[in-house]
Structure formats: C-alpha cells, structure tokens
C-alpha positions in Angstrom: 4.1 -21.6 13.0 5.9 -22.5 9.8 4.3 -21.6 6.5 5.6 -20.6 3.1 4.0 -19.3 -0.1 4.8 -22.5 -2.0 2.5 -24.8 -0.1 -0.7 -26.0 -1.7 -3.1 -24.8 1.0 -1.6 -21.4 1.7 -4.4 -19.5 0.0 -6.9 -21.0 2.4 -4.6 -20.5 5.4 -4.0 -16.8 4.6 -7.8 -16.2 4.4 -9.1 -18.5 7.1 -6.3 -19.4 9.5 -5.5 -22.8 10.8 -7.4 -23.0 14.0 -4.4 -21.9 16.1 -3.2 -19.0 14.1 -5.1 -16.0 12.7 -5.1 -15.6 9.0 -3.4 -12.2 9.2 -0.6 -13.7 11.3 0.0 -16.4 8.7 -0.1 -13.8 5.9 2.5 -11.6 7.7 4.8 -14.6 8.3 4.5 -15.9 4.7 4.9 -12.5 3.0 7.8 -11.5 5.3 9.7 -14.7 4.5 9.2 -14.2 0.8 10.3 -10.6 1.1 13.5 -11.7 2.9 14.3 -14.4 0.4 13.6 -12.2 -2.7 15.6 -9.3 -1.2 18.5 -11.6 -0.4 18.5 -12.8 -4.0 18.9 -9.1 -5.0 21.8 -8.7 -2.5 20.0 -6.5 0.0 18.3 -6.7 3.3 14.7 -5.3 3.3 13.3 -3.6 6.3 9.6 -4.4 6.4 6.7 -2.7 8.2 4.6 -5.3 9.9 1.9 -2.6 10.2 1.9 -2.1 6.4 1.7 -5.9 5.9 -1.3 -6.1 8.2 -3.0 -3.2 6.3 -2.3 -5.0 3.0 -3.9 -8.2 4.4 -6.9 -6.2 5.7 -7.7 -4.5 2.4 -6.9 -7.7 0.4 -9.2 -9.8 2.5 -11.9 -7.2 2.5 -11.8 -6.9 -1.3 -12.0 -10.6 -1.7 -15.0 -10.8 0.6 -16.7 -8.1 -1.4 -15.9 -10.0 -4.7 -17.2 -13.2 -3.1 -20.6 -11.5 -2.3 -20.8 -9.7 -5.7 -20.0 -12.9 -7.6 -21.8 -15.3 -5.3 -18.8 -17.6 -5.2 -15.1 -17.6 -4.0 -13.0 -15.5 -6.4 -10.6 -17.5 -8.5 -7.0 -17.7 -7.6 -6.0 -15.2 -10.3 -8.2 -12.6 -8.5 -6.6 -13.5 -5.2 -3.1 -13.0 -6.8 -4.0 -9.8 -8.7 -5.5 -8.2 -5.6 -2.6 -9.3 -3.5 -0.1 -7.8 -5.9 -2.1 -4.6 -6.0 -2.2 -4.2 -2.2 1.4 -5.1 -1.6 2.4 -2.5 -4.2 0.0 0.1 -2.8 0.7 -0.4 0.9 4.5 -0.4 0.3 5.6 -2.6 3.2 9.3 -2.3 2.4 10.5 1.0 3.8 14.3 0.6 3.6 17.0 -1.5 1.8 20.5 -2.2 3.0 23.1 -3.7 0.7 24.6 -7.0 1.8 27.8 -6.1 0.0 29.4 -2.7 -0.1 29.7 -2.5 -3.9 26.8 -4.3 -5.5 25.2 -3.7 -8.8 22.0 -1.7 -8.7 19.0 -3.3 -10.3 15.2 -3.0 -10.7 14.7 -4.0 -7.1 16.4 -0.9 -5.8 13.9 1.5 -7.3 10.8 -0.7 -7.5 11.1 -3.1 -4.6 7.4 -3.1 -3.5 6.3 -3.6 -7.1 8.8 -6.5 -7.6 7.6 -8.1 -4.4 3.9 -7.7 -5.4 4.5 -9.3 -8.8 6.8 -12.1 -7.5 4.4 -13.0 -4.7 1.5 -13.1 -7.1 3.3 -15.3 -9.6 4.6 -17.6 -6.8 1.0 -17.8 -5.6 0.1 -19.2 -9.1 3.0 -21.6 -9.1 2.0 -23.0 -5.6 -1.2 -24.3 -7.2 0.8 -26.7 -9.2 2.8 -27.9 -6.2 6.1 -27.1 -7.8 9.3 -27.6 -5.7 10.7 -24.3 -4.6 13.9 -24.6 -6.6 12.0 -25.1 -9.9 10.0 -22.0 -9.7 12.5 -19.5 -11.1 13.2 -21.8 -14.1 9.4 -22.3 -14.6 8.8 -18.6 -14.4 11.5 -17.8 -17.0 9.6 -20.1 -19.4 6.4 -18.1 -19.0 7.6 -14.5 -18.3 10.8 -13.3 -20.0 13.0 -10.6 -18.4 11.8 -7.8 -20.8 8.1 -8.5 -20.0 8.9 -8.8 -16.3 10.8 -5.4 -16.3 8.0 -3.8 -18.3 5.3 -5.1 -15.9 7.2 -3.8 -12.9 7.8 -0.4 -14.4 4.1 -0.3 -15.4 3.1 -1.1 -11.8 5.4 1.6 -10.6 4.6 4.5 -12.9 0.9 4.0 -13.8 -2.3 3.7 -11.9 -3.0 0.0 -12.3 -6.1 -1.5 -10.9 -6.3 -5.0 -9.3 -8.6 -5.9 -12.1 -5.9 -5.2 -14.7 -3.3 -7.2 -12.7 -5.8 -10.1 -12.4 -6.4 -10.1 -16.2 -2.7 -9.9 -16.9 -1.9 -12.8 -14.6 -4.8 -14.8 -16.0 -3.5 -14.1 -19.6 0.0 -15.2 -18.7 -0.9 -18.4 -16.7 -4.3 -19.5 -18.1 -4.3 -23.1 -19.4 -4.4 -24.4 -22.0 -2.3 -21.9 -24.0 -3.9 -20.7 -27.2 -2.4 -20.4 -30.6 -4.0 -18.3 -33.3 -4.8 -20.3 -36.4 -6.4 -18.8 -39.5 -9.9 -19.7 -38.2 -9.3 -18.3 -34.6 -7.7 -19.5 -31.4 -6.9 -23.1 -31.0 -5.9 -24.9 -27.7 -2.5 -26.4 -27.7 -2.4 -29.9 -26.3 
C-alpha cells in the first residue's frame, strides 16, 4: 500500500478503501506519513499513537456520514477537511517529540504540534484537489495563508474551543474560488 495526501483520489480512498485495504488503514498510513514529513521539516521526530489515529478516523468518518444523511448529499471537501482538522487536533495522535539535532530552535510545532498537523493536513487536502505537485504546495500555501494568519489560526485552535463548523467555514473562506473583492456596490468576483 502506498498512498499520500497529495493524490487526487485520496478523499475517496480514506472514506471507502480501495478493495484491498480498509479505509481506516489508508487513513492511518497517509496521516502517519504526513506527520513524519511535517515533523521532519520542524527538525523533530514525532511519536504517533496509531490508536489515536484510528479514533480520529472513526469520529471523522462517523461525523461525515451523519452530515451526509442530514444534508442528503456527500459533504463538500471543505467539510471533510474541517472535520479532519478538528478530530486530529482533538484526538492528539502525537504524544512525544524528539529533536533531530541537539540544539534546535523551538517553534510553534513544539507547543502546538497536533494543531499544526490538523491545519496542515486540512490545507494539503484542499491542495490535492488541484493536483499540485508536492514541491509546489508550500509556495502555494504562502500565497494564500501568510505566517501571521497561520500562527494565529494554530493558537486559536490550541487555546479556544473551536468547532469543526468554524474550521470548515474558515477553510472555505480561505480557499473558495473565485476570490471576491469588495467594490462600492458589493462583492465582485475576480477573474
């Protein structure tokens, strides 16, 4: 099994499986890989609880099924991402960090690693819909979310009780297309 978060069909695979692998197993593989990569970018090794990832998948999938029934259609990808961010943050799959270097700079990841993972995974999830190559995602993200906004969002997730609905609306506001500009007569789509 070899999956990653930046493949176009990953949403379906993490919800339905691929015929050979259960969706929860695909979810655990994909999210574990992303956690390893993101932690490495912050100069640490993250120890992850597979049990907590399974719990995150269970409540994420259950919530999406409930939304599907309530709305009579599959929830949009922004809802998938918002609920995913929420449950990764709430279930806290990372239980320990180890620095890769003895004297590394501390950063937001040290104190808020589960929130950073939740937000990163949710935003990568949005990027995968556009089939962006893995290397271009960080640059694309910086165009949409500046460092100050990102830091504020992570702190907000960490210190406030944030519902998946609020995360969904935030992600939708950030990534919804086309972007709107306010003219004197109201919002106007940018082409």
